[in-house]
Structure formats: structure tokens, C-alpha cells
OpenMM code with the backbone's topology and positions (N, CA, C; nanometers):
from openmm import Vec3, app, unit

residues = "MET ARG LEU PRO LEU LEU PRO PRO SER ASP LEU THR SER GLU GLN THR ALA LEU PHE GLU ASP MET LYS LYS LEU ILE SER SER HIS LEU ASN VAL PHE GLU THR GLU SER ASP ASP GLY ALA LEU ILE GLY PRO TRP ASN PRO TRP LEU HIS GLU PRO ARG ILE GLY GLY ALA ILE TRP GLN LEU ALA LYS ALA ILE THR VAL GLU SER THR LEU PRO GLU GLU ALA ARG GLN ILE ALA ILE LEU VAL VAL GLY GLY HIS PHE GLY ALA ALA TYR GLU LEU TYR ALA HIS VAL ALA VAL ALA ARG GLU SER GLY MET SER PRO ALA LYS ILE SER ALA VAL VAL SER GLY SER ARG PRO SER ASP LEU THR GLU THR GLU ALA VAL ALA TYR ASP VAL ALA HIS ALA LEU VAL ARG GLY GLY VAL LEU PRO GLN VAL CYS TYR SER GLU ALA LEU MET LEU PHE GLY GLN ALA GLY VAL ASN GLU LEU ILE TYR LEU VAL GLY THR TYR CYS LEU VAL SER VAL THR LEU ASN GLY PHE ASN VAL PRO ALA PRO GLU HIS ASP".split()
positions = [
    Vec3(14.8919, 11.0016, 10.3109),
    Vec3(15.0172, 10.9489, 10.2527),
    Vec3(15.1222, 10.9338, 10.3747),
    Vec3(15.1626, 10.8136, 10.3603),
    Vec3(15.2664, 10.7520, 10.4587),
    Vec3(15.4201, 10.7947, 10.4428),
    Vec3(15.4643, 10.7961, 10.3203),
    Vec3(15.5801, 10.8569, 10.2984),
    Vec3(15.5835, 10.9687, 10.2113),
    Vec3(15.7006, 11.0465, 10.2507),
    Vec3(15.6965, 11.2048, 10.1986),
    Vec3(15.7345, 11.1638, 10.0579),
    Vec3(15.7210, 11.2841, 9.9896),
    Vec3(15.7215, 11.2877, 9.8321),
    Vec3(15.8851, 11.3049, 9.8209),
    Vec3(15.9538, 11.2432, 9.7305),
    Vec3(16.0984, 11.2776, 9.7174),
    Vec3(16.1238, 11.3545, 9.5920),
    Vec3(16.1514, 11.4834, 9.6126),
    Vec3(16.2046, 11.5781, 9.5078),
    Vec3(16.3119, 11.5330, 9.4280),
    Vec3(16.3262, 11.5377, 9.3064),
    Vec3(16.4345, 11.5194, 9.2300),
    Vec3(16.5777, 11.5795, 9.3163),
    Vec3(16.5708, 11.6594, 9.3631),
    Vec3(16.6899, 11.7158, 9.4391),
    Vec3(16.7497, 11.6464, 9.5479),
    Vec3(16.6543, 11.5902, 9.5963),
    Vec3(16.6887, 11.5165, 9.7190),
    Vec3(16.7073, 11.3658, 9.7024),
    Vec3(16.7236, 11.3228, 9.5766),
    Vec3(16.7491, 11.1759, 9.5404),
    Vec3(16.8864, 11.1355, 9.5602),
    Vec3(16.9171, 11.0209, 9.5984),
    Vec3(17.0460, 10.9631, 9.6051),
    Vec3(17.0746, 10.9150, 9.4587),
    Vec3(17.1901, 10.8846, 9.4346),
    Vec3(17.2244, 10.8437, 9.2743),
    Vec3(17.1519, 10.7108, 9.2296),
    Vec3(17.1448, 10.6208, 9.3292),
    Vec3(17.0686, 10.4820, 9.2826),
    Vec3(16.9058, 10.5431, 9.2677),
    Vec3(16.8537, 10.6244, 9.3634),
    Vec3(16.7204, 10.6777, 9.3286),
    Vec3(16.7139, 10.7508, 9.2109),
    Vec3(16.8192, 10.8222, 9.1796),
    Vec3(16.8257, 10.9209, 9.0625),
    Vec3(16.8151, 10.8370, 8.9274),
    Vec3(16.8838, 10.7259, 8.9183),
    Vec3(16.8870, 10.6254, 8.8019),
    Vec3(16.7252, 10.5865, 8.7864),
    Vec3(16.6766, 10.5332, 8.8927),
    Vec3(16.5493, 10.4910, 8.8768),
    Vec3(16.4254, 10.6114, 8.8523),
    Vec3(16.4788, 10.6901, 8.9150),
    Vec3(16.3730, 10.8169, 8.8473),
    Vec3(16.3747, 10.8412, 8.7093),
    Vec3(16.4753, 10.8428, 8.6742),
    Vec3(16.5011, 10.8864, 8.5307),
    Vec3(16.4331, 10.7968, 8.4617),
    Vec3(16.4579, 10.6572, 8.4675),
    Vec3(16.4139, 10.5515, 8.4015),
    Vec3(16.2458, 10.5519, 8.4047),
    Vec3(16.1944, 10.5823, 8.5248),
    Vec3(16.0558, 10.6045, 8.5423),
    Vec3(15.9869, 10.6990, 8.4445),
    Vec3(16.0517, 10.8320, 8.4524),
    Vec3(16.0025, 10.9590, 8.3945),
    Vec3(16.0196, 10.9010, 8.2254),
    Vec3(16.1112, 10.8571, 8.1997),
    Vec3(16.1125, 10.8264, 8.0455),
    Vec3(16.0134, 10.7551, 7.9870),
    Vec3(15.9492, 10.6470, 8.0669),
    Vec3(15.8384, 10.5573, 8.0551),
    Vec3(15.7177, 10.6254, 8.0796),
    Vec3(15.6992, 10.7142, 8.1597),
    Vec3(15.5833, 10.7996, 8.2141),
    Vec3(15.5660, 10.8833, 8.1080),
    Vec3(15.6608, 10.9690, 8.0636),
    Vec3(15.6090, 11.0720, 7.9482),
    Vec3(15.5626, 10.9928, 7.8138),
    Vec3(15.6113, 10.8767, 7.7912),
    Vec3(15.5794, 10.8382, 7.6743),
    Vec3(15.4500, 10.7435, 7.6763),
    Vec3(15.4276, 10.6770, 7.7854),
    Vec3(15.3037, 10.6070, 7.8016),
    Vec3(15.2009, 10.6324, 7.8991),
    Vec3(15.2307, 10.7152, 7.9594),
    Vec3(15.1329, 10.7402, 8.0906),
    Vec3(15.1030, 10.8864, 8.1133),
    Vec3(15.0614, 10.9724, 7.9931),
    Vec3(15.0554, 11.0987, 8.0025),
    Vec3(14.9025, 11.1539, 7.9938),
    Vec3(14.8226, 11.0824, 8.0564),
    Vec3(14.6827, 11.1266, 8.0633),
    Vec3(14.6474, 11.1570, 8.1799),
    Vec3(14.7276, 11.1386, 8.2938),
    Vec3(14.6893, 11.1806, 8.4221),
    Vec3(14.8172, 11.2260, 8.4983),
    Vec3(14.7784, 11.2780, 8.6209),
    Vec3(14.8859, 11.3369, 8.6905),
    Vec3(15.0030, 11.2413, 8.7368),
    Vec3(15.1243, 11.2780, 8.7148),
    Vec3(15.2117, 11.1814, 8.7709),
    Vec3(15.3279, 11.2141, 8.8731),
    Vec3(15.3322, 11.3725, 8.8805),
    Vec3(15.4327, 11.4336, 8.9636),
    Vec3(15.3470, 11.5374, 9.0341),
    Vec3(15.4351, 11.5750, 9.1398),
    Vec3(15.3780, 11.7215, 9.2105),
    Vec3(15.4410, 11.8252, 9.1599),
    Vec3(15.3899, 11.9602, 9.1872),
    Vec3(15.4654, 12.0631, 9.1527),
    Vec3(15.6191, 12.0977, 9.1469),
    Vec3(15.6780, 12.0164, 9.2419),
    Vec3(15.8277, 12.0257, 9.2433),
    Vec3(15.8996, 11.9170, 9.1704),
    Vec3(15.8528, 11.8367, 9.1043),
    Vec3(15.8783, 11.7307, 9.0220),
    Vec3(15.8853, 11.5989, 9.0761),
    Vec3(15.8387, 11.5792, 9.2146),
    Vec3(15.8384, 11.4698, 9.2674),
    Vec3(15.7685, 11.3704, 9.2023),
    Vec3(15.7727, 11.2366, 9.1983),
    Vec3(15.6717, 11.1473, 9.1576),
    Vec3(15.5832, 11.1175, 9.2563),
    Vec3(15.4526, 11.0909, 9.1938),
    Vec3(15.3666, 11.0580, 9.2968),
    Vec3(15.2900, 10.9104, 9.2527),
    Vec3(15.1818, 10.8702, 9.3025),
    Vec3(15.1373, 10.7105, 9.2755),
    Vec3(15.2360, 10.6171, 9.3303),
    Vec3(15.2600, 10.5234, 9.2609),
    Vec3(15.3254, 10.4111, 9.3375),
    Vec3(15.4721, 10.4080, 9.3032),
    Vec3(15.4929, 10.5299, 9.2092),
    Vec3(15.6536, 10.5579, 9.1975),
    Vec3(15.7112, 10.6036, 9.3153),
    Vec3(15.6575, 10.6912, 9.3820),
    Vec3(15.7172, 10.7472, 9.5054),
    Vec3(15.7640, 10.6263, 9.6095),
    Vec3(15.6803, 10.5381, 9.6587),
    Vec3(15.7060, 10.4436, 9.7423),
    Vec3(15.8375, 10.3528, 9.6705),
    Vec3(15.8075, 10.3315, 9.5622),
    Vec3(15.9263, 10.2387, 9.4925),
    Vec3(16.0501, 10.3060, 9.5096),
    Vec3(16.0672, 10.4576, 9.4816),
    Vec3(16.1876, 10.5363, 9.5027),
    Vec3(16.2589, 10.5269, 9.6276),
    Vec3(16.1413, 10.5146, 9.7300),
    Vec3(16.2211, 10.5091, 9.8765),
    Vec3(16.2901, 10.3874, 9.8909),
    Vec3(16.2725, 10.2653, 9.8237),
    Vec3(16.3351, 10.1576, 9.8577),
    Vec3(16.3849, 10.1245, 9.6901),
    Vec3(16.5097, 10.1678, 9.6419),
    Vec3(16.5027, 10.1556, 9.5092),
    Vec3(16.5758, 10.0078, 9.4665),
    Vec3(16.6109, 9.9129, 9.5713),
    Vec3(16.6519, 9.7894, 9.5311),
    Vec3(16.5366, 9.7211, 9.5120),
    Vec3(16.4373, 9.7258, 9.5803),
    Vec3(16.3267, 9.6419, 9.5812),
    Vec3(16.2216, 9.7103, 9.4711),
    Vec3(16.2004, 9.8603, 9.4979),
    Vec3(16.1204, 9.9380, 9.4039),
    Vec3(16.1854, 9.9025, 9.2581),
    Vec3(16.3223, 9.9180, 9.2537),
    Vec3(16.3501, 9.8944, 9.1132),
    Vec3(16.3066, 9.7716, 9.0527),
    Vec3(16.3065, 9.6696, 9.1265),
    Vec3(16.2832, 9.5377, 9.0690),
    Vec3(16.1091, 9.5365, 9.0304),
    Vec3(16.0477, 9.5909, 9.1234),
    Vec3(15.9006, 9.6116, 9.0784),
    Vec3(15.8777, 9.6920, 8.9581),
    Vec3(15.9330, 9.8079, 8.9520),
    Vec3(15.9373, 9.8998, 8.8511),
    Vec3(15.9811, 9.8373, 8.7011),
    Vec3(16.0787, 9.7289, 8.7001),
    Vec3(16.1146, 9.6530, 8.5894),
    Vec3(16.0155, 9.5583, 8.5464),
    Vec3(15.9145, 9.5168, 8.6337),
    Vec3(15.7967, 9.4306, 8.6201),
    Vec3(15.6907, 9.5018, 8.5627),
    Vec3(15.6681, 9.6119, 8.6323),
    Vec3(15.5778, 9.7086, 8.5751),
    Vec3(15.5803, 9.7437, 8.4277),
    Vec3(15.7200, 9.7921, 8.4065),
    Vec3(15.7573, 9.8397, 8.2644),
    Vec3(15.7361, 9.7465, 8.1725),
    Vec3(15.7879, 9.6121, 8.2118),
    Vec3(15.7735, 9.5069, 8.0958),
    Vec3(15.6114, 9.4923, 8.0641),
    Vec3(15.5254, 9.4830, 8.1781),
    Vec3(15.4019, 9.4585, 8.1321),
    Vec3(15.3477, 9.5621, 8.0794),
    Vec3(15.4073, 9.6848, 8.0737),
    Vec3(15.3496, 9.7825, 7.9954),
    Vec3(15.4094, 9.7832, 7.8552),
    Vec3(15.5312, 9.8108, 7.8654),
    Vec3(15.5778, 9.8091, 7.7133),
    Vec3(15.6099, 9.6992, 7.6322),
    Vec3(15.5968, 9.6043, 7.6854),
    Vec3(15.6158, 9.4432, 7.6278),
    Vec3(15.4723, 9.3855, 7.5920),
    Vec3(15.3662, 9.4746, 7.6491),
    Vec3(15.2409, 9.4270, 7.6297),
    Vec3(15.1841, 9.3818, 7.4693),
    Vec3(15.1191, 9.2650, 7.4703),
    Vec3(15.0485, 9.2081, 7.3281),
    Vec3(14.8980, 9.2197, 7.3493),
    Vec3(14.8416, 9.2355, 7.4603),
    Vec3(14.7317, 9.2317, 7.4838),
    Vec3(14.6408, 9.3298, 7.4199),
    Vec3(14.5233, 9.3128, 7.3854),
    Vec3(14.4453, 9.4406, 7.3259),
    Vec3(14.4289, 9.5427, 7.4478),
    Vec3(14.4532, 9.6684, 7.4203),
    Vec3(14.4277, 9.7654, 7.4980),
    Vec3(14.2854, 9.7759, 7.6019),
    Vec3(14.1663, 9.7360, 7.5241),
    Vec3(14.0745, 9.7408, 7.6024),
    Vec3(14.0642, 9.5959, 7.7069),
    Vec3(14.1260, 9.5121, 7.6653),
    Vec3(14.1258, 9.3912, 7.7642),
    Vec3(14.2240, 9.4439, 7.8991),
    Vec3(14.3272, 9.4995, 7.8570),
    Vec3(14.4280, 9.5361, 7.9713),
    Vec3(14.3515, 9.6400, 8.0556),
    Vec3(14.2842, 9.7525, 8.0204),
    Vec3(14.2187, 9.8437, 8.0855),
    Vec3(14.0902, 9.7573, 8.1780),
    Vec3(14.0156, 9.6964, 8.1189),
    Vec3(13.9299, 9.6195, 8.1869),
    Vec3(13.9796, 9.5346, 8.3041),
    Vec3(14.0866, 9.4710, 8.2630),
    Vec3(14.1307, 9.3943, 8.3926),
    Vec3(14.2002, 9.4732, 8.5058),
    Vec3(14.2665, 9.5896, 8.4540),
    Vec3(14.3581, 9.6920, 8.5512),
    Vec3(14.2214, 9.7412, 8.6382),
    Vec3(14.1248, 9.8013, 8.5901),
    Vec3(14.0145, 9.8650, 8.6217),
    Vec3(13.9175, 9.7407, 8.7582),
    Vec3(13.9117, 9.6109, 8.7056),
    Vec3(13.8777, 9.5016, 8.7818),
    Vec3(13.9757, 9.4937, 8.9091),
    Vec3(14.0807, 9.5041, 8.8874),
    Vec3(14.1745, 9.4821, 9.0128),
    Vec3(14.1787, 9.6412, 9.1033),
    Vec3(14.1881, 9.7378, 9.0239),
    Vec3(14.1762, 9.8573, 9.1362),
    Vec3(14.0363, 9.8710, 9.1978),
    Vec3(13.9411, 9.8293, 9.1333),
    Vec3(13.8153, 9.8371, 9.2019),
    Vec3(13.8032, 9.7404, 9.3184),
    Vec3(13.8539, 9.6094, 9.2813),
    Vec3(13.8595, 9.5243, 9.3918),
    Vec3(13.9288, 9.5820, 9.5306),
    Vec3(14.0458, 9.6191, 9.4889),
    Vec3(14.1086, 9.6895, 9.6109),
    Vec3(14.0919, 9.8316, 9.6523),
    Vec3(14.0043, 9.9012, 9.5799),
    Vec3(13.9817, 10.0449, 9.6120),
    Vec3(14.1051, 10.1286, 9.6268),
    Vec3(14.1904, 10.1027, 9.5244),
    Vec3(14.3328, 10.1808, 9.5374),
    Vec3(14.3139, 10.3053, 9.4384),
    Vec3(14.2858, 10.4210, 9.5287),
    Vec3(14.2329, 10.5574, 9.4969),
    Vec3(14.3095, 10.6001, 9.3585),
    Vec3(14.4429, 10.6069, 9.3716),
    Vec3(14.5397, 10.6258, 9.2800),
    Vec3(14.5158, 10.5524, 9.1283),
    Vec3(14.5343, 10.3810, 9.1783),
    Vec3(14.4929, 10.3241, 9.0438),
    Vec3(14.3645, 10.3527, 8.9702),
    Vec3(14.2552, 10.3736, 9.0400),
    Vec3(14.1306, 10.3807, 8.9826),
    Vec3(14.1464, 10.5329, 8.8928),
    Vec3(14.2148, 10.6120, 8.9731),
    Vec3(14.2223, 10.7736, 8.9080),
    Vec3(14.2808, 10.7719, 8.7599),
    Vec3(14.4002, 10.6826, 8.7709),
    Vec3(14.4785, 10.6835, 8.6461),
    Vec3(14.4292, 10.6026, 8.5501),
    Vec3(14.3695, 10.4933, 8.5811),
    Vec3(14.3148, 10.4040, 8.4718),
    Vec3(14.1888, 10.4264, 8.4316),
    Vec3(14.1058, 10.4959, 8.5035),
    Vec3(13.9863, 10.5587, 8.4654),
    Vec3(14.0110, 10.6489, 8.3303),
    Vec3(14.1054, 10.7323, 8.3645),
    Vec3(14.1528, 10.8345, 8.2613),
    Vec3(14.2073, 10.7554, 8.1418),
    Vec3(14.2672, 10.6599, 8.1699),
    Vec3(14.3369, 10.5871, 8.0568),
    Vec3(14.2230, 10.5262, 7.9524),
    Vec3(14.1161, 10.4824, 8.0309),
    Vec3(14.0128, 10.3915, 7.9679),
    Vec3(13.9293, 10.4885, 7.8902),
    Vec3(13.8944, 10.6111, 7.9674),
    Vec3(13.8140, 10.7207, 7.9037),
    Vec3(13.9070, 10.7656, 7.7712),
    Vec3(14.0374, 10.7750, 7.7926),
    Vec3(14.1186, 10.8340, 7.6722),
    Vec3(14.1158, 10.7260, 7.5447),
    Vec3(14.1114, 10.5785, 7.5956),
    Vec3(14.0768, 10.4945, 7.4863),
    Vec3(13.9396, 10.4708, 7.4103),
    Vec3(13.8520, 10.5489, 7.4896),
    Vec3(13.6994, 10.5568, 7.4360),
    Vec3(13.6034, 10.4501, 7.5116),
    Vec3(13.6627, 10.4023, 7.6276),
    Vec3(13.5512, 10.3346, 7.7080),
    Vec3(13.4558, 10.4310, 7.7631),
    Vec3(13.3248, 10.3611, 7.7427),
    Vec3(13.2155, 10.4736, 7.7980),
    Vec3(13.2233, 10.4860, 7.9519),
    Vec3(13.1597, 10.5951, 7.9896),
    Vec3(13.1676, 10.6181, 8.1493),
    Vec3(13.0737, 10.5142, 8.2236),
    Vec3(12.9765, 10.4859, 8.1660),
    Vec3(12.8829, 10.3711, 8.2150),
    Vec3(12.9583, 10.2254, 8.2394),
    Vec3(13.0428, 10.1785, 8.1301),
    Vec3(13.1148, 10.0601, 8.1361),
    Vec3(13.2119, 10.0746, 8.2517),
    Vec3(13.2907, 10.1974, 8.2654),
    Vec3(13.3975, 10.2202, 8.3358),
    Vec3(13.3419, 10.2045, 8.4858),
    Vec3(13.2406, 10.2696, 8.5247),
    Vec3(13.1872, 10.2807, 8.6376),
    Vec3(13.1469, 10.1561, 8.6882),
    Vec3(13.0696, 10.0764, 8.5988),
    Vec3(13.0032, 9.9312, 8.6330),
    Vec3(13.1293, 9.8370, 8.6758),
    Vec3(13.2431, 9.8622, 8.5767),
    Vec3(13.3692, 9.7523, 8.6181),
    Vec3(13.4274, 9.8014, 8.7646),
    Vec3(13.4473, 9.9367, 8.7964),
    Vec3(13.5084, 9.9808, 8.9293),
    Vec3(13.4457, 9.9365, 9.0370),
    Vec3(13.2997, 9.9365, 9.0054),
    Vec3(13.2057, 9.9073, 9.1262),
    Vec3(13.1978, 9.7468, 9.1532),
    Vec3(13.2648, 9.6621, 9.0681),
    Vec3(13.2552, 9.5228, 9.1006),
    Vec3(13.1463, 9.4543, 9.0039),
    Vec3(13.0536, 9.5317, 8.9142),
    Vec3(12.9685, 9.4745, 8.8367),
    Vec3(13.0296, 9.4341, 8.6997),
    Vec3(12.9704, 9.3320, 8.6459),
    Vec3(13.0047, 9.2990, 8.5047),
    Vec3(12.9160, 9.3650, 8.4219),
    Vec3(12.9656, 9.4700, 8.3409),
    Vec3(12.8613, 9.5335, 8.2335),
    Vec3(12.8273, 9.4377, 8.1271),
    Vec3(12.7037, 9.4764, 8.0801),
    Vec3(12.6192, 9.3487, 7.9781),
    Vec3(12.6677, 9.3841, 7.8328),
    Vec3(12.7370, 9.5155, 7.8386),
    Vec3(12.7752, 9.5310, 7.6884),
    Vec3(12.9332, 9.5068, 7.6605),
    Vec3(12.9875, 9.4191, 7.7357),
    Vec3(13.1530, 9.4019, 7.7091),
    Vec3(13.1686, 9.3200, 7.5796),
    Vec3(13.2665, 9.3761, 7.4995),
    Vec3(13.2997, 9.3040, 7.3723),
    Vec3(13.3524, 9.1377, 7.4374),
    Vec3(13.3784, 9.0626, 7.3361),
    Vec3(13.4282, 8.9234, 7.4112),
    Vec3(13.5742, 8.9584, 7.4509),
    Vec3(13.6589, 9.0303, 7.3979),
    Vec3(13.7956, 9.0320, 7.4511),
    Vec3(13.7714, 9.0980, 7.5749),
    Vec3(13.6840, 9.2000, 7.5826),
    Vec3(13.6734, 9.2588, 7.7480),
    Vec3(13.6131, 9.1585, 7.8515),
    Vec3(13.4980, 9.0728, 7.8051),
    Vec3(13.4545, 9.0023, 7.9017),
    Vec3(13.5245, 8.8886, 7.9356),
    Vec3(13.6270, 8.8434, 7.8581),
    Vec3(13.7230, 8.7475, 7.8801),
    Vec3(13.8074, 8.8028, 7.9877),
    Vec3(13.8590, 8.9054, 7.9567),
    Vec3(13.9597, 8.9656, 8.0389),
    Vec3(13.8861, 8.9970, 8.1775),
    Vec3(13.7694, 9.0430, 8.1735),
    Vec3(13.6915, 9.0866, 8.3108),
    Vec3(13.6897, 8.9538, 8.3871),
    Vec3(13.6391, 8.8523, 8.3209),
    Vec3(13.6041, 8.7036, 8.3888),
    Vec3(13.7390, 8.6697, 8.4563),
    Vec3(13.8722, 8.6653, 8.3747),
    Vec3(14.0082, 8.6028, 8.4314),
    Vec3(14.0243, 8.7078, 8.5674),
    Vec3(14.0409, 8.8442, 8.5095),
    Vec3(14.0588, 8.9391, 8.6461),
    Vec3(13.9618, 8.9234, 8.7629),
    Vec3(13.8589, 8.9185, 8.7436),
    Vec3(13.7620, 8.8967, 8.8476),
    Vec3(13.7775, 8.7670, 8.9141),
    Vec3(13.7883, 8.6555, 8.8533),
    Vec3(13.8090, 8.5318, 8.9383),
    Vec3(13.9649, 8.5455, 9.0150),
    Vec3(14.0508, 8.5895, 8.9441),
    Vec3(14.1964, 8.5885, 9.0018),
    Vec3(14.2009, 8.6681, 9.1422),
    Vec3(14.1399, 8.7784, 9.1345),
    Vec3(14.1300, 8.8660, 9.2805),
    Vec3(14.0260, 8.8242, 9.3921),
    Vec3(13.9252, 8.7198, 9.3054),
    Vec3(13.8407, 8.6508, 9.4469),
    Vec3(13.9431, 8.5655, 9.5024),
    Vec3(14.0583, 8.5124, 9.4443),
    Vec3(14.1286, 8.4169, 9.5128),
    Vec3(14.0872, 8.2944, 9.4659),
    Vec3(14.1893, 8.1880, 9.5025),
    Vec3(14.1900, 8.0416, 9.4450),
    Vec3(14.2261, 8.0347, 9.3200),
    Vec3(14.2134, 7.9047, 9.2702),
    Vec3(14.2636, 7.8861, 9.1158),
    Vec3(14.1795, 7.9230, 9.0244),
    Vec3(14.2168, 7.9862, 8.9288),
    Vec3(14.1445, 8.0461, 8.7918),
    Vec3(14.0393, 7.9059, 8.7609),
    Vec3(13.9192, 7.9343, 8.7484),
    Vec3(13.8507, 7.8201, 8.6949),
    Vec3(13.8927, 7.7745, 8.5606),
    Vec3(13.8818, 7.6564, 8.5152),
    Vec3(13.9222, 7.5944, 8.4060),
    Vec3(13.8579, 7.6714, 8.2862),
    Vec3(13.7319, 7.7058, 8.3038),
    Vec3(13.6474, 7.7671, 8.1978),
    Vec3(13.7056, 7.8841, 8.1558),
    Vec3(13.7213, 7.9550, 8.2707),
    Vec3(13.7813, 8.1021, 8.2164),
    Vec3(13.9289, 8.0875, 8.1577),
    Vec3(14.0173, 8.0065, 8.2165),
    Vec3(14.1255, 7.9949, 8.1555),
    Vec3(14.1232, 7.9423, 8.0054),
    Vec3(14.0334, 7.8436, 7.9710),
    Vec3(14.0069, 7.7911, 7.8295),
    Vec3(13.9572, 7.9059, 7.7356),
    Vec3(13.8550, 7.9860, 7.7784),
    Vec3(13.8064, 8.0752, 7.7356),
    Vec3(13.9201, 8.1810, 7.6691),
    Vec3(13.9993, 8.2362, 7.7766),
    Vec3(14.1205, 8.3177, 7.7583),
    Vec3(14.2264, 8.2613, 7.6433),
    Vec3(14.2393, 8.1280, 7.6778),
    Vec3(14.3671, 8.0561, 7.5904),
    Vec3(14.2760, 8.0673, 7.4464),
    Vec3(14.1689, 8.0365, 7.4064),
    Vec3(14.1172, 8.0128, 7.2853),
    Vec3(14.1245, 8.1876, 7.2047),
    Vec3(14.0972, 8.2812, 7.3000),
    Vec3(14.1126, 8.4135, 7.2350),
    Vec3(14.2189, 8.4702, 7.2286),
    Vec3(14.2955, 8.4722, 7.3360),
    Vec3(14.4488, 8.5582, 7.3526),
    Vec3(14.5709, 8.4410, 7.2953),
    Vec3(14.5496, 8.3047, 7.3028),
    Vec3(14.6801, 8.2475, 7.2664),
    Vec3(14.7368, 8.2125, 7.4297),
    Vec3(14.8365, 8.1297, 7.4316),
    Vec3(14.9045, 8.0885, 7.5370),
    Vec3(14.9859, 8.2240, 7.5909),
    Vec3(15.0549, 8.2858, 7.5047),
    Vec3(15.1365, 8.3954, 7.5524),
    Vec3(15.0406, 8.5160, 7.5943),
    Vec3(14.9381, 8.5257, 7.5424),
    Vec3(14.8264, 8.6336, 7.5984),
    Vec3(14.7681, 8.5814, 7.7434),
    Vec3(14.7397, 8.4747, 7.7489),
    Vec3(14.6766, 8.4094, 7.8886),
    Vec3(14.8119, 8.4428, 7.9894),
    Vec3(14.8949, 8.4110, 7.9546),
    Vec3(15.0026, 8.4271, 8.0437),
    Vec3(15.0268, 8.5736, 8.0919),
    Vec3(15.0233, 8.6523, 7.9907),
    Vec3(15.0256, 8.8099, 7.9944),
    Vec3(14.9239, 8.8414, 8.1005),
    Vec3(14.8037, 8.8071, 8.0820),
    Vec3(14.6735, 8.8723, 8.1390),
    Vec3(14.7009, 8.8316, 8.2838),
    Vec3(14.7244, 8.6906, 8.3335),
    Vec3(14.7542, 8.6484, 8.4433),
    Vec3(14.8635, 8.7363, 8.5055),
    Vec3(14.9805, 8.7605, 8.4544),
    Vec3(15.0908, 8.8399, 8.5051),
    Vec3(15.0370, 8.9921, 8.5236),
    Vec3(14.9677, 9.0593, 8.4442),
    Vec3(14.8919, 9.1973, 8.4419),
    Vec3(14.8202, 9.1839, 8.5809),
    Vec3(14.7301, 9.1055, 8.5745),
    Vec3(14.6283, 9.1056, 8.7223),
    Vec3(14.7263, 9.0802, 8.8415),
    Vec3(14.8390, 9.0147, 8.8446),
    Vec3(14.9206, 9.0144, 8.9455),
    Vec3(15.0301, 9.1207, 8.9887),
    Vec3(15.0445, 9.1946, 8.8700),
    Vec3(15.1143, 9.3276, 8.8615),
    Vec3(15.0512, 9.4192, 8.9260),
    Vec3(14.9034, 9.4365, 8.9033),
    Vec3(14.8414, 9.5313, 8.9621),
    Vec3(14.7717, 9.5096, 9.0966),
    Vec3(14.7797, 9.3988, 9.1292),
    Vec3(14.7430, 9.3700, 9.2735),
    Vec3(14.8879, 9.4090, 9.3458),
    Vec3(14.9917, 9.3915, 9.2892),
    Vec3(15.0873, 9.4532, 9.3715),
    Vec3(15.0869, 9.6074, 9.3617),
    Vec3(15.0620, 9.6711, 9.2516),
    Vec3(15.0496, 9.8058, 9.2653),
    Vec3(14.9588, 9.8354, 9.3591),
    Vec3(14.8369, 9.7852, 9.3488),
    Vec3(14.7140, 9.8170, 9.4528),
    Vec3(14.7456, 9.8321, 9.5826),
    Vec3(14.8277, 9.7069, 9.6381),
    Vec3(14.8583, 9.6821, 9.7744),
    Vec3(14.9647, 9.7893, 9.8154),
    Vec3(15.0417, 9.8340, 9.7095),
    Vec3(15.1525, 9.9189, 9.7258),
    Vec3(15.0746, 10.0519, 9.7796),
    Vec3(15.0093, 10.0998, 9.6826),
    Vec3(14.9037, 10.2178, 9.7025),
    Vec3(14.8190, 10.2286, 9.8295),
    Vec3(14.7672, 10.1269, 9.8520),
    Vec3(14.6845, 10.0996, 9.9878),
    Vec3(14.7669, 10.1177, 10.0969),
    Vec3(14.8803, 10.0562, 10.1074),
    Vec3(14.9861, 10.0102, 10.1980),
    Vec3(15.0180, 10.1350, 10.2348),
    Vec3(15.0603, 10.2258, 10.1590),
    Vec3(15.1161, 10.3607, 10.1821),
    Vec3(15.0124, 10.4907, 10.1835),
    Vec3(14.8821, 10.4396, 10.1673),
    Vec3(14.7741, 10.5368, 10.1570),
    Vec3(14.7810, 10.6384, 10.0655),
    Vec3(14.8394, 10.5949, 9.9417),
    Vec3(14.8658, 10.7006, 9.8379),
    Vec3(14.7521, 10.7516, 9.7736),
    Vec3(14.7146, 10.8599, 9.7947),
    Vec3(14.5780, 10.9339, 9.7394),
    Vec3(14.5992, 10.9641, 9.5871),
    Vec3(14.4900, 10.9784, 9.5196),
    Vec3(14.4502, 11.0351, 9.4072),
    Vec3(14.4621, 11.1827, 9.3998),
    Vec3(14.5142, 11.2457, 9.3093),
    Vec3(14.5216, 11.4223, 9.3028),
    Vec3(14.4035, 11.4677, 9.3171),
    Vec3(14.3869, 11.5859, 9.3782),
    Vec3(14.2709, 11.6420, 9.4024),
    Vec3(14.2215, 11.7554, 9.2779),
    Vec3(14.1202, 11.7391, 9.2429),
    Vec3(14.0868, 11.8302, 9.1329),
    Vec3(13.9545, 11.9149, 9.1677),
    Vec3(13.9565, 12.0225, 9.1096),
    Vec3(13.8347, 12.1070, 9.1513),
    Vec3(13.7143, 12.0502, 9.0651),
] * unit.nanometer
topology = app.Topology()
chain = topology.addChain("A")
for resn in residues:
    res = topology.addResidue(resn, chain)
    for name in ("N", "CA", "C"):
        topology.addAtom(name, app.Element.getBySymbol(name[0]), res)
């Protein structure tokens, strides 16, 4: 890890306001995986964002909106996030969203296939469209029209927009995690 963890007692007033906003959402939406150290410092992408609260706060607002304002089915969200995390090999993102996917009932075999870059054969229509869009986007270039059209028919325009923004947001999260070498928590 390239940035030291920031215990709550060491935060500036600007960092404290951001920390408190992060903690509020984390406790209500992201409580199936570890998000803080023993001294209360936030781990994962939140720690780097706290180091630069002006930029980190803007990123946090985007991440918060894509979480709280989501209208996509949860299985589509998790498939897309796992595709992105698997593509980038972002340890903390994979740790966190494997836990969320398991909690939502996704099978270990499906999770394993997605994070390894394989398209599972047992995807629902919703999952398949999310997988195809996310996979195409992380490969680079223009999203193929056939993928866009399928997503549009299934999710509507607002849903397609959200799916594209979700993939982009989690690309940013993955780059943050990898750039700062943020590990997943170690477990026995």
C-alpha cells in the first residue's frame, strides 16, 4: 500500500466531513465486507480519496450516486463490477464485490468465471447483457451497436446510461486501487 491509512483522529476538517459522508453510506450499503482498520481508518478506495479530499470528494460523489441512485437490477450491477475488477485485477474491488455477489445469491462458479474473464454459460438475460457491455467496454473502443441495442431493449435508455457510467466508475475505482497498490484484507 502506497498511502498510509488515515485514522479519524488525524483527519483535517475537510477530510473529516468527507469521512463522515463515506461512513454513512458504507454502513448502510456496503456492510458485507471489511471497510476499515482496527483504528477506524477507512481502507479500500476510500483511503486514497481521503488523502486528496477535493478530488477524492468529487470521485466519492460519483461513486455514491452510482450506488444510491441505481435503478439497474442488482445482478446486472454485480456482474458488470466483477467484469471490471477481473479485467484490472483490482484486489480490493474483487474482494468486496465477490462478497456482495455471494450475499446476493450468485453462485461461486459464476463469480469465479466472471472474475477470470470467462463468460458463464448460465447467465440470465440481465446478467448476459451486463456482462457483454462491461466486457466490451473494458476491452476498449466503441461499444458495439449490437451490445448497445440489446442493453437498450432490456434496460431502456436510462438503464444503458447507468450501466455505461457504472463500468466507467468502477474502472476509476480499479485504477485508484491498483495505482495505490491497495490490498484486500487478509483472512485466515
